N, C-alpha and C positions, 0 to 999 in steps of 0.2 A: 411614584417618582415624585418625591418631595423631600422636604428638609424636615428631620425630626426637630421640633422646637419645643424646648422646655424652659420655662422661666428660671432665671439663674437662682433665685432663692429656693425654688421647689427642687431644682437640680441639684443643689447642694444638700438638700435634706435627703433626697433619694439616695445619693452616692454615699452620704454618711451613714445611713440606716443599712446600706448594702454592705459597707465595711463592717459595721458591727454585727451583722447577722453571720457573715462568712468568714472573716479575716481570722480571728482566733481559732476556730476549729480547723481551717486549712493549715494554719500554722502547725498546729499540733500533729496533723497527718504529715507534714513535711518533717518535723522532727523525728518521727516515728521512722520515716524513710532513712534519715541521716544515722539513726541509731543502728539501722539494719534489723529491725524488728522482724520476728519470722513472717508475720502476715504482710510485711511490706518488701519481701523478696518474692519475685513471681517468675514463672515459666512462660516462654514463648517460643514458638516454631515458625520458620519462615520456609518458603520454598513450596513448590508442588511436587515435580518429580523426585528431586533430592531433599527430603526434609532435613532442615537443621534445627535442633532444638538448643536453647540457651537458658541459663538462670540469669534474670535480670536484678542487679543489685547496685546500689550506689556504693561506690569505692572511695576512700579517703584520698585526697590529693587530687581527684578528678575535677574537670569543669563543672559536671553536674554537682558535685559536693560543694563547691566554692559558690555556685549559683544558688543552690537549696540554702546554704548556710545564710546568705544574705537575706533570702526569704525569712528565715526562722529567728532572724535577729530583729527585735522590736525596735531597735534605734536606726536600723536602715530602712529607707523608703520603698525599697523593691517590691515588697508583696502588695503594698498599696497602690504602687503604679501598675502592677499586673492586674489587679481587680478594678481600679477605677481611672487609670491614666488615659488621656485623651490619645488620638491616633498619633500625635507627634511623639509623646512618651512611649507609645508601642512600639514605633520604629526605631526609637532610640535604643530600646531593649533588644530588638531583632538585630540591630547592627552590632551590638555588644556580642550576641551570640553567634551571628554568622562571622563575625570578624576573628572569633576564636578558632572556629573551624566550620566550613560550610556544610560538613556532614552532620552538624548538630541539628539542622533544620530538616534532614531527610529521614523519611520514615524507614524503621528496620525492614529490610527485605533480604531475599537471598544475595541479590546484588551488592547490596551495600555490605553484608557480612563478607562477602568475598573481598569487597575493596579495603574494608577495615582490617581483615585477615582475622576475623573471629571464627575460632574453631568449634565444630559440633560438640556440643554438650559442655561448652566453656561457662563460666560465670564471667558475665560482661557488665560493663557500665555504658548503657545506650542513652544519651541525653534524651533524645526524642521519645523513646519508649518508655522512659522513666517518668517524664514530664506529661506525656500522655496519659499514663496510668493515674498521676496524681490529679490534674487539672481537668481531664475529660472523663476517663472512665469512673473514678471515684467522686469526683465533685460535680461536674456538669451532669453526668448520666445517673449517679448515685449507684454504680454497680460494682461488683467485686468486694461486698461488705466493706464499705469504708470505716476505718476504725475510729476515726474523729470527725472527717470532714462531712458538712451538711450538703447534701444534693440540692441543686438549684431549684427554688420553686418556680416552675416556668410560667403557671398561671398568675401568680403574684407579680412575677417581674413584668408580664405584658399588661397587665392591669394597671400597675403603677404608671407605665409610660403612656397608656391611653392611645396606643396605636391600632387604629380600627381598619386601614387600609394598608397594603403592602407597599413600603416606601420604594422597594426596587422597580416595580412595574407599574404601580398605581391602578391595576386592573382587577385585583381581588382582594377579599376581605382576609385578616388574618383571624382564621376561625379558632375557636375555642369553645367546647361544648361540655356541658355535665349532664349525665341522663341516668335515671334510677334503673338499675338492672337486678338480675337475681342474686348478685354477689355484692349489692350495694351501688354505690356511685360510681359510675363509669365516666372517667374524664378523657376527653379527646384534647390532648395538649396542643397549644399553639406551636407553630413552626418558629424555631429560632435559628438563623443562619449566623455562622462565624464569619463576619466581613472579611478578615484575614484569617484564612481557612485553619481549621484545628490540626489537620494532619501535618502541616507545615509548621505552625506555630501553636503548638498544644499549650504553652505556658500562658497563653492569651485566651484560652478557653472559657475562663470565668469573668472575663473583662466586661464590665458593665456596656461600655461604648463599643465593643466588638460584637455584641449580641444584637442581632437585629431582627425583630418580629417580622415575619413576611409569609407569603402564601406557599402553599404546597408545590406549586409550579416551579417557582423560582429557586426553590430549596431542594429540587430533585435533580438527577443527573439526566442529561448533560449540561443543565444550566449551571446556575452560580455554585452551590456546593462547595467544591474543593478548588475552584478557580482562583488564583492569586492575582489581586488587583494591584499589587506592587510592582514597580519596574525592575528590570534584570539585576540591579545593584541593591535593591530591596531598601531604597533610601527615600522613596517617595511614592505617594499613590497616584497611578497613571490611567489604568484602564476603566475603572469605575470611580465616581465620588462617594465617599462616606455618606450614608443617610443624614449624618450629623453636621456635615459640610457641604450638603448638595446645593449647587448653584444653578437655578433653573434657567439662567440666561445662557448657559453652555449648552442646553438642548432645546430644540424648537421643533414642535409639530407644525406641518405645513400641509395644506390641501392644493391639489391641482384638479382644475375642473377638465375632462376630457371630452365631454359630450354636452349639447345645449339642452338635453333633457334633465332639467334639474330635480325632477321628481324621481329619478332612478338613482339609487345609491352607487350603482356601477359607473355613474356619471363622474366619480370622483376617485383620485388616487391619493392615498394618504402617504406621506413622506415624512422622513425624520432627519432633522439637521443637526450637526455637531460642529461646534467652535474648533475643537481638538480632533484629529485624525484617531489618535489613541481612544477616545471615548467612543467613537464610532466602532473601532475595532472591539473594545471591551463590551459596550452595552448590547453588541450583536453577538459576539462570540460567547459571552457569559449569559446573557438574558434574551437573546433572540427578539429584541424590542422592535425592530423594523418589521419582521414577519408577522408578529402578534398584532400590531397596531395597524398593519396593512388590511385587516379584517374589520376595522371600526368605523368603515365608510357609512354604514348603516345608521350609526350614531350622529355622525356629521350630517347626513341627510334629514334625519329628524331635526337637528338644529336649524336647519334651512326652513323645513316645515313650519317650526314654531315661530321663526323670525317673520315668515309670511303672515301667519296669524296675527301676530302682534302688530305687524304693519297695517293689516286690515282693522284691527280692532281700534287703533288710534287714528285711522284715516290717513295713515302716512305721515303723521306729525314729525315723527323722529327724523324721517329722511329731509324734511324741509328744515328742521332747525339744526340738523347735524348732531354728532353724537359729543356731547359734552360730559364733562367730569361728573357732573350732577345726574345726568340721564343714565350714563353707562351702568350703573348699579342696578337700576330698574330694569333695563333691557337684559342685562345678565341674568337676573332673577326670573325674567319671563322666559328666555330661551334655555337656560342651562337648568333652572330648578334650585340652583343657590347662588350666593353672592361670592364675589372674587377675594374675600379676605383669607388670608393665609391661615386663618383658624379652620378653614375648611378643607385644607390640604389632606390631613389625615383622617378626614371622615368621609369624603365624597369620592366614589369611584371615578376614574378616568379624569380627576380634577384638572391636571395640567394638560392633557390633551384637549379637553373641551374649552379650557381657558384659552390656550392657543389658537384653537380653530375659530373661535368667537372673536377674539381680537383681529384675526385676520379677516373674518367677515365684515366687520364694522369699520375697519381701518385702523383700529386702536386709537391711542391717544399719545403715543410716543413719536417724536421728530427724529430720533436716532434710528440707525440701520446697522444690521449685523450680517457678516458673512459665515454660511455654514457649509460643512461638507455633507453632501446628500448622495445616497446610492439612488439611482433611478435607471430602469431598465438594464441592470447589471453594469452601469458605467457611475463613475464617481463625478459629481458635478458640483459647482459652487453656486449657492442660492443667496441672493442679498435680500434680506427682508427686515 
């Protein structure tokens, strides 16, 4: 739970290299679909009881054809925006697709086939199915024998970002492991979530800023996976903050002491406050943040124990002179085991949780207060802190 921070010069270098590696081969794959090459026409079946089979092919004059033609045109910026456009450009593209026909964003199912009037055995041009095949199946996953597209190198991508801790929850590492086996080097690839889900927005399946390194828990059902953080109009991010735009002041971890026995972890309740109700809905509905963090009272209790040890070691000096800006980093290092620099966010587990708990413990150094929506005992309350 932090903001992915990359120096602008380095970010420019990363995105330029990303374009150089994937753009031309992806453009060639798209051109093959526009030509209707044999290996770019594929079969798909939908339904369970009454199976329907379709031949999926790009058809001249369709919205799919026009969209892919823009991608194939080197003078048009669409493909660059699909690969490296920020969240605002992504939403702009979504509005173009959705504005033409909302069904473009819907996965091909039996229900959609009935609504669209697709006849069993017909050759159809389904925008979502075709864009999914190009950007997800052949490019992101490297399946179905892509003719030109290069599969995403996930290990390389995560290594370049240097994201060690899951930016969604902050509770687990983004694991990637290589191990020697009978058949050579076996790689456990890191988890990559599509912030704007690939089933709805497959054309963003290879977007640099839409690929979020995360932990396996956050990237499994029923958590983040295919949950859509956009509002119903698909015009702005509402339910989750993109890790590239995360503002930590919008969420605050808060503890409440429920018993005088401060040596007992069960004497503390962990609450999570949200400035916006939609964030409270999203971070719980998509990531179960409140439930997961309610179990971290042991870590909070350990912080209190270390605080007491530091107090004893310094003969209570910091209590007498107060928490100054100079002393705060020293005390933080002693209690947390790391400093409060933003450079630690992507490296330390529970960074934001521990930071918020620590600042509440010592009283912080800020004179400003904020109001947060908090769920407590199955009721919503407002907490000022």
